[in-house]
Structure formats: C-alpha cells, structure tokens
C-alpha positions as a Markdown table, in Angstrom:
| # | Residue | x | y | z |
|---|---|---|---|---|
| 1 | Unk | 4.5 | -40.3 | 13.7 |
| 2 | Unk | 6.7 | -43.2 | 13.8 |
| 3 | Unk | 9.9 | -42.7 | 14.1 |
| 4 | Unk | 11.1 | -42.0 | 10.3 |
| 5 | Unk | 14.9 | -43.1 | 12.0 |
| 6 | Unk | 13.7 | -45.9 | 14.0 |
| 7 | Unk | 11.4 | -47.7 | 11.2 |
| 8 | Unk | 12.4 | -50.5 | 10.0 |
| 9 | Unk | 13.4 | -50.5 | 6.4 |
| 10 | Unk | 13.7 | -53.1 | 3.9 |
| 11 | Unk | 16.7 | -54.5 | 4.9 |
| 12 | Unk | 16.4 | -54.7 | 8.4 |
| 13 | Unk | 13.3 | -56.8 | 8.1 |
| 14 | Unk | 13.4 | -60.7 | 7.5 |
| 15 | Unk | 13.9 | -62.2 | 4.7 |
| 16 | Unk | 10.5 | -63.5 | 3.6 |
| 17 | Unk | 8.9 | -60.3 | 3.7 |
| 18 | Unk | 7.3 | -59.3 | 0.1 |
| 19 | Unk | 9.7 | -57.1 | -1.4 |
| 20 | Unk | 6.3 | -55.4 | -2.5 |
| 21 | Unk | 6.2 | -54.5 | 1.5 |
| 22 | Unk | 9.8 | -53.1 | 1.7 |
| 23 | Unk | 9.1 | -51.0 | -1.3 |
| 24 | Unk | 6.0 | -49.1 | 0.0 |
| 25 | Unk | 7.2 | -49.1 | 3.5 |
| 26 | Unk | 10.5 | -46.8 | 2.3 |
| 27 | Unk | 7.9 | -44.7 | 0.3 |
| 28 | Unk | 5.8 | -43.7 | 3.1 |
| 29 | Unk | 9.4 | -43.4 | 5.3 |
| 30 | Unk | 10.3 | -40.6 | 2.9 |
| 31 | Unk | 6.8 | -38.7 | 3.2 |
| 32 | Unk | 7.0 | -39.2 | 7.2 |
| 33 | Unk | 10.7 | -37.3 | 6.8 |
| 34 | Unk | 9.8 | -34.9 | 4.2 |
| 35 | Unk | 6.5 | -33.6 | 5.9 |
| 36 | Unk | 8.7 | -33.7 | 9.4 |
| 37 | Unk | 11.0 | -31.5 | 7.8 |
| 38 | Unk | 8.7 | -29.0 | 7.1 |
| 39 | Unk | 7.9 | -29.8 | 3.2 |
| 40 | Unk | 4.8 | -30.6 | 1.9 |
| 41 | Unk | 3.9 | -31.7 | -1.4 |
| 42 | Unk | 0.1 | -32.1 | -2.3 |
| 43 | Unk | -0.4 | -32.1 | -6.2 |
| 44 | Unk | -3.0 | -30.2 | -7.3 |
| 45 | Unk | -4.5 | -29.0 | -3.7 |
| 46 | Unk | -5.7 | -25.1 | -4.2 |
| 47 | Unk | -2.9 | -22.9 | -2.2 |
| 48 | Unk | -6.3 | -20.8 | -1.6 |
| 49 | Unk | -7.1 | -22.9 | 1.4 |
| 50 | Unk | -4.2 | -22.5 | 3.2 |
| 51 | Unk | -4.2 | -18.9 | 2.8 |
| 52 | Unk | -7.8 | -19.0 | 4.4 |
| 53 | Unk | -6.1 | -20.9 | 7.2 |
| 54 | Unk | -3.4 | -17.9 | 7.4 |
| 55 | Unk | -5.8 | -15.6 | 7.5 |
| 56 | Unk | -8.1 | -16.5 | 9.7 |
| 57 | Unk | -5.2 | -17.7 | 12.4 |
| 58 | Unk | -3.6 | -14.2 | 12.2 |
| 59 | Unk | -5.2 | -12.3 | 15.1 |
| 60 | Unk | -4.2 | -9.3 | 13.4 |
| 61 | Unk | -5.8 | -9.8 | 10.0 |
| 62 | Unk | -9.5 | -8.2 | 9.4 |
| 63 | Unk | -12.3 | -10.0 | 8.0 |
| 64 | Unk | -11.9 | -8.3 | 4.7 |
| 65 | Unk | -8.7 | -9.8 | 3.9 |
| 66 | Unk | -10.6 | -13.6 | 4.1 |
| 67 | Unk | -13.6 | -12.4 | 2.0 |
| 68 | Unk | -10.9 | -10.6 | -0.5 |
| 69 | Unk | -8.7 | -13.5 | -0.4 |
| 70 | Unk | -12.3 | -16.5 | -0.8 |
| 71 | Unk | -13.8 | -13.6 | -3.8 |
| 72 | Unk | -10.4 | -13.6 | -5.5 |
| 73 | Unk | -11.7 | -17.6 | -6.5 |
| 74 | Unk | -14.8 | -17.4 | -7.8 |
| 75 | Unk | -15.7 | -21.2 | -7.7 |
| 76 | Unk | -14.8 | -21.0 | -4.0 |
| 77 | Unk | -17.1 | -18.2 | -3.7 |
| 78 | Unk | -19.5 | -19.7 | -5.1 |
| 79 | Unk | -19.1 | -23.0 | -3.1 |
| 80 | Unk | -19.1 | -21.1 | 0.2 |
| 81 | Unk | -22.0 | -19.3 | -0.7 |
| 82 | Unk | -23.6 | -22.8 | -1.4 |
| 83 | Unk | -22.4 | -24.1 | 1.8 |
| 84 | Unk | -23.9 | -21.1 | 3.7 |
| 85 | Unk | -27.6 | -21.3 | 2.1 |
| 86 | Unk | -28.0 | -24.9 | 2.3 |
| 87 | Unk | -30.3 | -26.9 | 5.0 |
| 88 | Unk | -27.7 | -27.4 | 6.8 |
| 89 | Unk | -26.4 | -24.2 | 7.9 |
| 90 | Unk | -29.7 | -22.0 | 7.1 |
| 91 | Unk | -32.4 | -23.9 | 8.6 |
| 92 | Unk | -34.2 | -20.1 | 8.8 |
| 93 | Unk | -34.1 | -20.0 | 5.1 |
| 94 | Unk | -33.2 | -17.1 | 4.8 |
| 95 | Unk | -30.5 | -16.5 | 1.8 |
| 96 | Unk | -27.6 | -14.7 | 1.6 |
| 97 | Unk | -26.0 | -12.7 | -1.5 |
| 98 | Unk | -23.3 | -11.2 | 0.0 |
| 99 | Unk | -19.9 | -13.2 | 0.6 |
| 100 | Unk | -18.8 | -11.5 | 3.9 |
| 101 | Unk | -22.4 | -12.2 | 5.6 |
| 102 | Unk | -21.9 | -15.7 | 4.6 |
| 103 | Unk | -18.0 | -15.9 | 5.9 |
| 104 | Unk | -20.0 | -14.6 | 9.4 |
| 105 | Unk | -23.1 | -16.7 | 9.0 |
| 106 | Unk | -20.4 | -19.7 | 9.0 |
| 107 | Unk | -17.8 | -19.0 | 11.1 |
| 108 | Unk | -14.0 | -19.9 | 10.9 |
| 109 | Unk | -13.9 | -23.5 | 11.4 |
| 110 | Unk | -16.9 | -23.8 | 9.0 |
| 111 | Unk | -15.5 | -21.7 | 6.4 |
| 112 | Unk | -12.5 | -23.9 | 6.2 |
| 113 | Unk | -14.3 | -27.0 | 6.5 |
| 114 | Unk | -16.4 | -25.7 | 3.1 |
| 115 | Unk | -12.3 | -24.5 | 1.7 |
| 116 | Unk | -11.5 | -27.5 | 2.5 |
| 117 | Unk | -14.5 | -29.3 | 0.7 |
| 118 | Unk | -13.9 | -26.9 | -2.6 |
| 119 | Unk | -10.2 | -28.1 | -2.8 |
| 120 | Unk | -10.9 | -32.0 | -2.6 |
| 121 | Unk | -13.4 | -31.3 | -5.3 |
| 122 | Unk | -10.9 | -30.0 | -7.2 |
| 123 | Unk | -8.5 | -32.2 | -7.1 |
| 124 | Unk | -10.9 | -35.1 | -7.8 |
| 125 | Unk | -11.6 | -33.2 | -11.4 |
| 126 | Unk | -7.8 | -33.0 | -11.9 |
| 127 | Unk | -6.6 | -34.6 | -15.3 |
| 128 | Unk | -3.9 | -35.9 | -13.3 |
| 129 | Unk | -5.9 | -37.1 | -10.1 |
| 130 | Unk | -8.6 | -38.7 | -12.6 |
| 131 | Unk | -7.0 | -42.8 | -11.8 |
| 132 | Unk | -7.8 | -41.4 | -7.9 |
| 133 | Unk | -11.4 | -39.6 | -8.5 |
| 134 | Unk | -13.4 | -42.3 | -6.7 |
| 135 | Unk | -11.4 | -43.1 | -3.8 |
| 136 | Unk | -11.3 | -39.6 | -3.1 |
| 137 | Unk | -14.7 | -39.5 | -3.5 |
| 138 | Unk | -15.3 | -42.4 | -0.8 |
| 139 | Unk | -12.7 | -40.9 | 1.5 |
| 140 | Unk | -14.1 | -37.6 | 1.8 |
| 141 | Unk | -17.5 | -39.0 | 2.3 |
| 142 | Unk | -15.7 | -41.2 | 5.6 |
| 143 | Unk | -14.6 | -37.5 | 6.6 |
| 144 | Unk | -17.7 | -36.2 | 6.4 |
| 145 | Unk | -19.4 | -39.0 | 8.5 |
| 146 | Unk | -16.5 | -38.7 | 10.9 |
| 147 | Unk | -17.4 | -34.6 | 11.2 |
| 148 | Unk | -21.2 | -35.4 | 11.6 |
| 149 | Unk | -20.2 | -37.9 | 14.8 |
| 150 | Unk | -17.3 | -35.8 | 15.4 |
| 151 | Unk | -20.0 | -32.7 | 16.2 |
| 152 | Unk | -22.6 | -34.5 | 18.0 |
| 153 | Unk | -20.0 | -36.2 | 20.4 |
| 154 | Unk | -18.4 | -32.3 | 20.9 |
| 155 | Unk | -22.1 | -31.2 | 21.9 |
| 156 | Unk | -21.7 | -33.5 | 24.9 |
| 157 | Unk | -18.4 | -31.9 | 25.9 |
| 158 | Unk | -17.1 | -28.6 | 26.4 |
| 159 | Unk | -15.0 | -28.6 | 23.5 |
| 160 | Unk | -16.2 | -26.5 | 20.6 |
| 161 | Unk | -18.9 | -28.6 | 18.0 |
| 162 | Unk | -17.4 | -26.6 | 14.8 |
| 163 | Unk | -14.0 | -27.3 | 15.5 |
| 164 | Unk | -14.8 | -30.8 | 16.2 |
| 165 | Unk | -16.6 | -30.9 | 13.0 |
| 166 | Unk | -13.4 | -29.5 | 11.6 |
| 167 | Unk | -10.9 | -31.7 | 12.8 |
| 168 | Unk | -13.6 | -35.0 | 11.9 |
| 169 | Unk | -13.3 | -33.5 | 8.1 |
| 170 | Unk | -9.3 | -33.6 | 8.3 |
| 171 | Unk | -8.6 | -36.5 | 10.0 |
| 172 | Unk | -8.5 | -38.2 | 6.6 |
| 173 | Unk | -5.8 | -36.0 | 5.4 |
| 174 | Unk | -2.9 | -38.2 | 6.0 |
| 175 | Unk | -4.3 | -41.1 | 3.8 |
| 176 | Unk | -5.3 | -38.4 | 0.6 |
| 177 | Unk | -1.8 | -36.8 | 1.2 |
| 178 | Unk | -0.3 | -40.6 | 0.5 |
| 179 | Unk | -2.9 | -41.5 | -2.0 |
| 180 | Unk | -1.7 | -38.7 | -4.3 |
| 181 | Unk | 2.0 | -38.8 | -3.4 |
| 182 | Unk | 1.4 | -42.7 | -4.3 |
| 183 | Unk | -0.5 | -42.1 | -7.6 |
| 184 | Unk | 3.0 | -42.6 | -10.0 |
| 185 | Unk | 3.7 | -46.1 | -8.1 |
| 186 | Unk | 0.4 | -47.2 | -8.8 |
| 187 | Unk | 1.4 | -50.5 | -10.7 |
| 188 | Unk | 3.6 | -51.1 | -7.5 |
| 189 | Unk | 1.6 | -50.3 | -4.9 |
| 190 | Unk | -2.5 | -50.3 | -6.0 |
| 191 | Unk | -4.6 | -52.4 | -3.3 |
| 192 | Unk | -1.8 | -54.4 | -1.9 |
| 193 | Unk | -2.6 | -55.6 | 1.3 |
| 194 | Unk | 0.9 | -55.0 | 2.6 |
| 195 | Unk | 0.2 | -51.5 | 1.5 |
| 196 | Unk | -3.0 | -50.6 | 2.9 |
| 197 | Unk | -2.1 | -52.1 | 6.2 |
| 198 | Unk | 1.4 | -49.7 | 5.8 |
| 199 | Unk | -0.7 | -47.0 | 5.4 |
| 200 | Unk | -3.5 | -47.5 | 8.1 |
| 201 | Unk | -0.4 | -47.6 | 10.6 |
| 202 | Unk | 1.2 | -44.4 | 8.9 |
| 203 | Unk | -1.4 | -42.5 | 8.1 |
| 204 | Unk | -2.7 | -40.3 | 11.3 |
| 205 | Unk | 1.4 | -39.2 | 12.2 |
| 206 | Unk | 1.5 | -38.0 | 8.9 |
| 207 | Unk | -1.6 | -36.4 | 8.8 |
| 208 | Unk | -0.7 | -34.7 | 12.1 |
| 209 | Unk | 2.7 | -33.6 | 10.4 |
| 210 | Unk | 0.6 | -32.2 | 7.5 |
| 211 | Unk | -1.7 | -30.1 | 9.4 |
| 212 | Unk | 1.3 | -28.6 | 11.9 |
| 213 | Unk | 2.6 | -27.4 | 8.6 |
| 214 | Unk | -0.3 | -25.6 | 7.6 |
| 215 | Unk | -0.4 | -23.9 | 10.7 |
| 216 | Unk | -3.6 | -25.9 | 12.7 |
| 217 | Unk | -4.1 | -25.6 | 16.4 |
| 218 | Unk | -1.9 | -27.8 | 18.5 |
| 219 | Unk | -5.1 | -29.6 | 19.4 |
| 220 | Unk | -6.2 | -30.7 | 16.3 |
| 221 | Unk | -3.0 | -31.8 | 14.9 |
| 222 | Unk | -3.0 | -33.7 | 18.0 |
| 223 | Unk | -6.4 | -35.1 | 17.9 |
| 224 | Unk | -5.7 | -36.0 | 13.9 |
| 225 | Unk | -2.1 | -38.2 | 15.4 |
| 226 | Unk | -4.3 | -39.8 | 18.3 |
| 227 | Unk | -7.0 | -41.2 | 16.2 |
| 228 | Unk | -6.2 | -44.5 | 16.4 |
| 229 | Unk | -4.9 | -44.5 | 20.1 |
| 230 | Unk | -7.2 | -46.7 | 21.5 |
| 231 | Unk | -5.6 | -47.2 | 24.7 |
| 232 | Unk | -5.3 | -43.4 | 25.3 |
| 233 | Unk | -5.0 | -42.2 | 28.8 |
| 234 | Unk | -7.2 | -39.6 | 29.4 |
| 235 | Unk | -6.0 | -35.8 | 29.6 |
| 236 | Unk | -8.0 | -32.9 | 30.4 |
| 237 | Unk | -6.5 | -30.4 | 27.9 |
| 238 | Unk | -6.7 | -33.0 | 24.9 |
| 239 | Unk | -10.4 | -33.7 | 25.4 |
| 240 | Unk | -11.0 | -33.4 | 21.4 |
| 241 | Unk | -8.5 | -36.6 | 20.8 |
| 242 | Unk | -11.1 | -38.5 | 22.5 |
| 243 | Unk | -13.7 | -37.3 | 20.5 |
| 244 | Unk | -12.3 | -38.1 | 17.2 |
| 245 | Unk | -11.4 | -41.6 | 18.5 |
| 246 | Unk | -14.7 | -42.6 | 19.6 |
| 247 | Unk | -16.2 | -40.6 | 16.0 |
| 248 | Unk | -13.8 | -42.2 | 14.1 |
| 249 | Unk | -15.2 | -45.5 | 15.9 |
| 250 | Unk | -18.3 | -44.5 | 15.8 |
| 251 | Unk | -18.7 | -43.7 | 12.2 |
| 252 | Unk | -17.8 | -47.0 | 11.3 |
| 253 | Unk | -21.1 | -48.3 | 12.7 |
| 254 | Unk | -23.2 | -45.7 | 10.3 |
| 255 | Unk | -24.0 | -47.8 | 7.8 |
| 256 | Unk | -24.5 | -50.9 | 9.4 |
| 257 | Unk | -28.3 | -52.2 | 9.7 |
| 258 | Unk | -29.8 | -52.0 | 13.3 |
| 259 | Unk | -29.5 | -53.6 | 15.8 |
| 260 | Unk | -25.8 | -52.2 | 15.1 |
| 261 | Unk | -22.9 | -52.1 | 18.2 |
| 262 | Unk | -23.0 | -48.2 | 19.4 |
| 263 | Unk | -20.1 | -48.2 | 21.9 |
| 264 | Unk | -17.0 | -50.6 | 20.4 |
| 265 | Unk | -15.3 | -52.3 | 23.0 |
| 266 | Unk | -11.1 | -51.7 | 23.8 |
| 267 | Unk | -11.6 | -48.0 | 23.5 |
| 268 | Unk | -10.7 | -46.2 | 26.7 |
| 269 | Unk | -11.8 | -42.5 | 24.9 |
| 270 | Unk | -15.4 | -43.7 | 25.2 |
| 271 | Unk | -14.9 | -44.1 | 29.0 |
| 272 | Unk | -12.4 | -41.0 | 29.3 |
| 273 | Unk | -15.7 | -38.7 | 28.1 |
| 274 | Unk | -18.2 | -40.7 | 30.1 |
| 275 | Unk | -20.3 | -42.2 | 27.2 |
| 276 | Unk | -22.5 | -45.4 | 27.5 |
| 277 | Unk | -24.4 | -47.4 | 25.1 |
| 278 | Unk | -27.3 | -45.2 | 24.9 |
| 279 | Unk | -25.4 | -41.9 | 24.2 |
| 280 | Unk | -23.6 | -43.5 | 21.4 |
| 281 | Unk | -26.8 | -45.0 | 19.9 |
| 282 | Unk | -28.1 | -41.3 | 20.1 |
| 283 | Unk | -25.0 | -40.1 | 18.8 |
| 284 | Unk | -25.4 | -41.9 | 16.0 |
| 285 | Unk | -29.3 | -40.8 | 15.4 |
| 286 | Unk | -28.3 | -37.6 | 15.3 |
| 287 | Unk | -25.6 | -37.7 | 12.8 |
| 288 | Unk | -27.1 | -40.0 | 10.4 |
| 289 | Unk | -30.1 | -37.8 | 10.0 |
| 290 | Unk | -27.4 | -34.6 | 9.5 |
| 291 | Unk | -25.4 | -36.6 | 7.0 |
| 292 | Unk | -28.0 | -36.0 | 3.6 |
| 293 | Unk | -27.8 | -32.3 | 4.3 |
| 294 | Unk | -24.1 | -31.7 | 5.2 |
| 295 | Unk | -23.4 | -33.8 | 2.1 |
| 296 | Unk | -25.6 | -31.3 | -0.1 |
| 297 | Unk | -23.7 | -28.3 | 1.9 |
| 298 | Unk | -20.2 | -29.8 | 1.5 |
| 299 | Unk | -20.7 | -30.6 | -2.4 |
| 300 | Unk | -21.1 | -34.7 | -2.1 |
C-alpha cells in the first residue's frame, strides 16, 4: 500500500492544493494505517463470510463445519443452493436440495464467491448504507465482470480458473471498504474528483491489506495489490497478478460496441502471459457469453 508514513500530508503539499484533497488524503491514510495494523472495520459486513473463509482455510476443518456455518444463516444457505442450481454452475440441470452437496458442487473458491455475493446484498439493503446502495451495486457488477474475464484468462494458464474468478470478484474490496467507511463524510467527499483520484491510487493496497487480515492466500492478496501495476515485471510464481491486471483492463472493454480494442497498449501483463489480440478478443467473447448466467447465479 502507499506507505502511510511516507505519504504526503495535507501540510506537506503545496499551498494551492484544494482543502478537500488534503482531507480525503488524511482519511485514506488513516484507513491504510488501520488495516496495516490488523484492524478491519467494515460496517454491515456479515461476519459469517469470514467464518466460512476461516473454516475453508483450516486444513483440519471438516466439510461438516462449513456446512454448519452456512446452515446457521438461512438466507446464505438459500443463496448458496440457488447458486449451485443456477445455469452457470448446473449446466446439466440436476437440481440439488442438500446443502452439503451444493458446497461440494461449487468447491471452496465458489462457495466463498457466493458468500461474498450474499454479503454485498446484505450491505446494499442495510438502512445505514442505503445512500450508497446504487454505487455498491455498480461496483459489484463490475467485480462480476472482472471475475468472468479472470476465469476465461486463467483457462489459458496453469492457474486455477476458480481461484482467478474469486480473485477477480474480490479485486474491488478496497473500493468497497473505502466507500463504506467514507459514507459519514459524504458531505465533504461526495463525488469530488480529487477524492476519486485518490481512491484510484489507494484502493488496491487497502484491498490487499483487508484480504490479508481475512486470511486469504498470499497469491490472491498480492494480485489485488498489483492490479494497477501496468509495468509489472513477470514473476513465474505470481501469475495470478498478471491475470488480474489483464482482466481489469479487458473488463473495461466489455461494454464497448464492436469493433473494440481488446488489448490496450502499455500493459506488460499481456506479454507476460503471452496473449495476443485474437486471444483477447476470444476471451471477451467467452466472458460476455457467461455474464448473464453469472449475474443470475450471484444475485445481481
């Protein structure tokens, strides 16, 4: 994350800097310091998602524990069954009514994806977060798009497509965190462009720190932190970072009319993975064909 101690303060900037930017910068520095010290304060975020993550990450934990955690939250259990029975995850059309079978069908990464979708839905409907319900929905739709592209890109590498999907789904967690925490300052920040510019600079590193605190694997945390590093040098053991960088860039082209530029210039990750224009176009087509089913499966 941008070094909290080294980041310029309001006082160290030029006198001509708008006061709004200094206030926003101080706010983001505070968030960065909190999460770097292990404090993750995300109002209205269901803690069941973190408990599921902990159970799945524990090699000594049995599947029954995960099923018990999910079953204790009926709305989450219903969402998980709906996801497992959706066209995206049940192309054969064989319905499931048993929660354990649904968990088995989806697998660890997709169970976490469904749990995250449930969490965002709960946040969107929370009274205290109602003013940002629409931006939350927009962010989540973007995350689903990046997840779909990430999965398609990963199929052309040795990285697990399901892990890439979950990483894409979580790539915006830093922006979600900032959005929720900034709500009480809406009158001071709002849609001020200087604040939005600062969020663009800080959200990846804050997101990485949040995922580290939640116990996600190092490769996923690093990928979220690296997502804006367009000049990143290739590292064989961190290919997931290249996948996410590529997917964020390609996802931005999904809504553009044809002919669209499938491979934006100046991003080394495309070359690190070995993608060319035709492959990028194929990835976009593949991801686009899955989006409707994914939005239905994940509830948006």
